[in-house]
N, C-alpha and C positions, 0 to 999 in steps of 0.2 A: 161175152164182151166184159161183163162185170168181173169175172175171174181174171181176165187179162189185165184189166186196170188195177186190180188188187195186187197182182204180181209186180207190175211196173212200180206201183207206189212203194212197195216194201223193198224193192231193189234200190230205189232212190234213198229210202230211209237207211238202208244198210250202208250207204256211202258215208254215214256219220264217222266211221272209223277209217275211211280210206284216205291215203295221202293226197294233199292238195298242192297245187302250184309246184309240182315237181319235187315235193318234199320226200326225202328218203324215209321209208318205213323203219321203225325202231326194232332192233334185235333185242333179245333178252339181256345181253351184255350191256347194250347201250342204256337200257332202262335202269339196270342196276347201277351203272357208273353215274348216270344222271342223278339218281337218288343219293348216292354217296356224296356228290358235290353240292347238292341243293336242298336236301331234306332238312327240315327244321330239327328233326330228331338227331341227325348227324351233327348239325351245327351245335346243338345243345351238348352233345357228347364231346365235341372239340373244346367247348368252353370248360367242361369238367377237367379235361386234360390241362388246359391253360391254368386253371386254379391250382391244380396239383403241382405244376411247374413253379408257379409263384411261391407256393408254400414251401417247396423244397429249397428254393433259393433263399427264402427267409431263414430257414433252419441252418443252411450252410453259412450264411453271413453272420449268424449269431456267434460263431467261433472267433470272429475278428474283433479287434479292439473297437471301442466306442470313443468318439471324439466330439465334444460339444463346446460351443462358445456362448457366452452370455454377456449382457451389458445392462446397466440400469442407470437412471438419472432422475433427479428430483430436487425438492427443496424441503428444508426442515425449518419450522417456525417455533418461536418461543425458546424456552430453556431446553436445549437439546445437547447431545454429545456430538461433537465434530467427528465424523467418521474417519478423518485423516489424522487428526492430532489426539483423538480420544479424550478430549477435555470438554468440560461444560462451557456452554456459550449461550448468551441470550440473543444473539443476532440471527438474522435469517441466513441460513447456510444453503448454498447450492452445491450439489455433489454429483459425481459421475464415477462409475466403476466398470471394470472389464474383467472377465475371467474366461479361462479355457481349462477344461478338465477332460481327462482321458481315463479309461479303465478297460480292463480285460480280465475275463474269467480264466484262471489257471486250472482250476479243478472244481467240478461240481458232481462228482460221482458218475461221470460218463453220460450225463443227461443230454448234452448237445450231440454227441456221436450217435446215441440211440435215436434222438429226434431226427437226425439226418437220414439214418437208415429207414426209419418209419416213413419219412417223406418219399424215399425212393420206392418203397413198397406201394405207397398210396398212388404214386404216379403210374407205376406199372399196372395197378388195378384199374385206374381210370382209362388207360389205353385199351386194356382188355374189355372193359365195359363198352367202349366205343366199337370194338370189333364184334362183340356179342349183339349190340344193337343193329349193326350193319348186317350180320348174318340173319337175324330174325326178319329184318326188313327185306333182304334179298329173297328169303324163302316165301314171304308173303307176295312179293312181286312175281316170283315164278309161278305161284299158284294162280294169281290173277291173270297172268299171261296165258297159261294153259286154259283157263276158263274162257278167255276170249276165243281161243282156237276151237274149243268145244262149241261155243255159241255160234261161231261162224260156220262150222260144219253142220250144225243142226239147222241153221237158217237156210243153208243151201239144200239140205234134204227136204225141209218143209216147202221150199220154193219149187223144187222138182216134183214133189208129190202133188202140189196144187196144179202144176202144169199138166201132169198126167190125168188128174181128175177132170180138168177142163177139156182136155182132148177127148176123154171118154164121154163127157157130156155132149160135146159137139157130135160125136159119132152116134150117140143114143138119140139125139134130136133128129138126125137124118132117118134113123130106123123107125122112130115113132111117126114121123111125117109120112114115111113110106108105108105105114101100117104094119110093119114087121113086129114092132114091140108095142106093148100097151103103155098108156100114160103113166101108170104107177112105177114102171121101170125108170122113167125119167126122174121121178120124185126121189127114188132111192139114190140115184147118182147126185142129185142136188144136195141131199143130206151129206153125202161124202165130200162134196165141194165145200160146203159150209164148215165141216169138221176140219178140212185141210186149211181153210182160211183162218180158223181159230188157232190151229197149230202154228201157222205162219206168224200170226200176231204174237203169240207167246214166245216164239223163237226170236223174233225181232226185239221184244222187250228184254229178254234175257241177254241178247247180244249187246244191246245198248247199256244195260246195267253192268255187264262185265267190263266194258270200256270205261264206264264211269268209275268203277272201283279202282281200276289201274290208274286212271288219271288222278284220283284222290291220293293214292299211295305215292305217286310221283309228284303230287302237289303242283300239277300243271294248270295253266290258265284254261278255264272251260272253253274259251273261244279260240284257243290255239289249235290249228290242224294237227292231228295226231293219228298215227296208225302203226301197227306192229307188223313185223315180217311174218310170213306164214311158211315156216319150214316144213319140209316133208318129214312127218313123224311116223316112225315105225315102232311097233311094240317090241321091246327087247325080248329076244328068244334065248339069250345066253344066261338068263337069270331064273333060278327056280326058288321062289320065295319059301317053299317048304324046307329048303336046305339052309335057310338063314338061321343063324344062332344068335339070339339077342344078346347073350353074354359077350360074344366076340365083338358085336357091333357096339355094345356099351363100353367095352374096354377101349375100343378105338375112339369112341366119342369123348372119353375122358381126356384124350390127348388132342382132340381137334376142336372142341367147343370152348371158346375163350371164357365163358362164364365160370367154368370149373376152375381154371387157373386164377381168375380174378378172385374167387373165394379163397384160394390158397394164399394169395398175396395179402388179403385182408386179415387172414389168420396171423400171418407173420407180422403184419403191422400192429395188430392188437398185442402180440407178445412183446414187441418193442416198448409198448406202453408200460409193461410190467417193470422193465429196467428203469424207465424214467420215474416211475412211482417210488421205486426203492431208493433212488438217488435223493429223494426229498429228505430222507433221514440221515444223509451223509453231510459232512462239512463242505462248505463252499469257500474256496480261496481265490481272491482276486487281487490284482495289482492296480494302483491308481496313481495319478499325478495331476497336479493343479498349478496353474499360473494365474496370478491376479494382480491388479493394480487399481488405484483410485485417484480421484482429484476432488479438492474442496475449494470453494470460493474464498475460504479464510486461510488457505495455505500461505505461509510466509517463509522467507529465507533470509539469512544474514548477509547484509551488504556492507561490510566494514564495521567499525565501532568508533565511538567517541568517548573521551575521558571526561567524566563529570566529577567535580570536587564537592565534597559534602563536609560542612563544618562539624567538628566534634569538640565539645567542651570537656576539659580534663581538670578536675579539682586537685590542686597541689596540697602538700602537707601543711603548708602555712595558711591554707584556707583560700588562697587566691585561685582564680579560674584562668586556665590557659585554653585558648581556642586553636585547634589544629584543623587544617583542611586536608582531607584524604581523597586522593583521586581513585575513581573506579571506572573501568571500561563498561560502556553500555552498548550492546549490539544494535546495529541499525537494521530493523526488520522492514523488508519490502515484499510486495506480493510475488509469490512464486509462479512462474509461467506454467501453462498447462502441460507442455511436453516434459518440462523439468519435474513436475510432480509425478507424472506417470512413470518416469524413469526412476525416480527416487523411491516411490512406493511399490515398485515391482517386487513381487514375492513368488516363491516356488515351494511346492511341497510334493512329496511322493511317499509311497509306502505300500504295505500289504494289508488286506482286510480279510479276516477269517471269521466266518459265521458258523457256529456249531448249533444245530437245532437240538433243543432240549425238550420243550413242550410247546406245541402250537395247536392246542385244541384237538389233538389226535388227527390232524389233517393228513399227515403222512400215512397213518394206518388206514384211514378211510379211503384215501386215494388208491392204496394198494388193493383194497377190497373192491373198489369201483372198477379198476382195470381188470381184475379177475373176472368180474361179471361180463365185461366187454369181450374178454377172450372167449369165454364160454358161449356168448352170443354169436361171435364170429364163427366158432366151430359148428354151432347148430345151423347157422345160415348156410355154411358150406355143405354140411350133410344134407340139408334140405335141397340145395341146388343139385347135388348128385342124385338124390332120391327122385327129384323131378325129372332129371335127365334119364334115369333108368326107366321111369314110367313112360316117358315120351318114346324111348327106343322100343320098349315092349309094344306100345300102341302102334308105332310105325311098322314093326314087323308083322303084327296082327293085321294091320290095314293092307300091307303088301300081299299077304296070303289070301285075305278075303277078296282083295281086288283081283287077284289072279283067278280065283274060283269064279267070281262074278263075270270076269271077262270071258273065260272059257265057256261058261253057261250061256252068256249073251251071244257068243259067236255060234254056238250050236243052235241056239234058238233062231238066229238070223238065217243060218243055212237052211234050217227046216222050213222057216217061213218063206224064204225065197223059192225053195223047191215047190212048196205048196201053192204059192201064188202063180208060179210058172205053169203048173198043171191046171190051176183054176182059169188062167187066162186062155189056155188052149181050149178048154171045155166051153168057156164063155163064147169064144169066137165061132165055135161050130154049133152053138145054141143048145148044148147039153147042160149048161149051168145058168141058173137065173141070176139076175142082177144083184139081189140081196146077198147071196152066197159069195158072189164075186167081190162085192165091197167088203164083206167080212174078211175075206182072204187078204185084200189089199190093206185094210186097217191093221190086221195082224202083222203084216210085213212092215208097215210104217212104224208100229210100236216096237217091233224087234229091232229095226234100224236105229230108233231113238235110244233104246236101252243099250245097244251095242256101242254106240258113240259115247254115251255117258260112262259105261264101264271101261272103255278103252282109255279115256283121259283120266279117270279116277285111278286106274292101275298105273298109268305112266307117272302121275304125280306121287303116288305112294312109293314108287321106285326112286323118284328124285329125292324124296325125304330120306330114304335109306342112304343114298349117295351123300346127302348133306351131312348126316351123322358120321359117315366114314371120311369126311373131309374132302370129298371130290367136288370139283367145280360144278355149279348149276348150269348145265348146257341142255338146250332143247334141240334135238335133231332126230 
C-alpha cells in the first residue's frame, strides 16, 4: 500500500509540467519564437540595432546644410555704445537683435562619406549580433527541451520499475504467508522497493528541474501553466559521426554563424576610421551665409527740417561791425519705429571658409595611431571568434562520435541486461533462483535502462549541435 501511495504521489507531482485548462502544449518552434519576441536578451539586441540606426541617420544628416536662428535683447546702462548707431551715449539703452546663419561643408577629406559607410557597417554588425544572440538562445532552449523529454522518460521508467517491485512484493508476501518463502526473501524485495522509490524521487526532481530551466530560459511566469509537446523521437540512422569531417563543418559554419560575419563588419568599420583619421590632416572648405538686424531704443529718423538763422558778426575794413543772419537747415529727429529699424538695419553676408591644419598638438597623427590600434584589435577579435568557432565545431564532432559510441554500448548493455533478466525471471518463477540474485538482475536492467535513455538523448542533442553549425533548423522529431 505504501508503494502504491508513493506512485500516486509522484504521478501527481509529475503533473507540474502538464497542460492545464485545455492549454496547448508548446512545441520547440513555439518556445523559440516566444523567446525571440519576449526575451530580455533579444530586446536588448533590438535596442542595439536602434542605436546603430540613429547613429547612421546622424552621419547621413551631417552632409546637409545647417540652419540656425538667434535673438537677443537687453539693456545697457551708463556710458555705453549704442549697438545701432555705434556712438557713445550716457543714457539707458534698450536693444534687440535677430540673426539667421547657415553653413555647409563642401570638402573635409571625405570624412562624412567614410563616417556614413562606417555607420552602415556598424548597423549590419548590430543586426548580426542579434542573430547570434538568438541562435545561442535557440540552442540552449533546444537542449533544455530535450532534457525535459529525457527527464519525462526517466520518470516513466522509474514509475514502472517501482510498480513492478511492488507487484513482486505482493506476490512475495503471499508466498511468505503460505510458508513457501522465508521472511528474509521479503526483506530483499523491500530493499528493492526502497531503491526504486529513491530512483523515482531523483527522477521527479530532475524532471522538475528541467522544466524550471526551460521556464527560466523563456522568462515565463512561474505560476503560468506550461508544458511541452512530446514528439516521437527516433535516433537518426542515416548519420555516421565517424564520417564527419570537422573541417567541412567548420567551413560551412563560417557561412552560417552570424558572429563571424559580425566580426567581418567590425573590421570594415574599423578600417573606415583610418580614412576619417587621415582626413584630419586635410583642409576643410565650407560655405556660410548670415542675415542679421537689430533695434535700439535710441534709434532716430529724420522727419523734415527747420531753418534756423544764426547771427554772424563781420568786421569791415573801416572798423565797423556788420551783423549777418545765415540760415541753416536743422533736421527734425523723431523716434524710429520698431519695424522700420529692423528693416533699415537688415544686413546680409556670405562667403567661403577654408581651414588648413598646420599644427594641432599632433592630434591628427595620434588619431591615426589610435585607429590603427583599433583595426588590429578588430582583426584579433575576429580571429578569436573564428578560433572559438573552430574549437566548438571540433568539440561538437567529438561529442557526436562519443555520443554514438556511448549509445551503441548502452544499447548492447540494455539488450544483454534484458535477456539476463528474462532468464532470471523464468528461473525465479520455477524456484531455481533466489530472491537476491533476482533483484540483482532487475537492478542491472534498471541501471541499463537509465544509461540507455541518457545516452540516447545525449547523442540526439550532439547531432542537433552539428545541424546547428551546418545552418539547419533546430527540429526535434
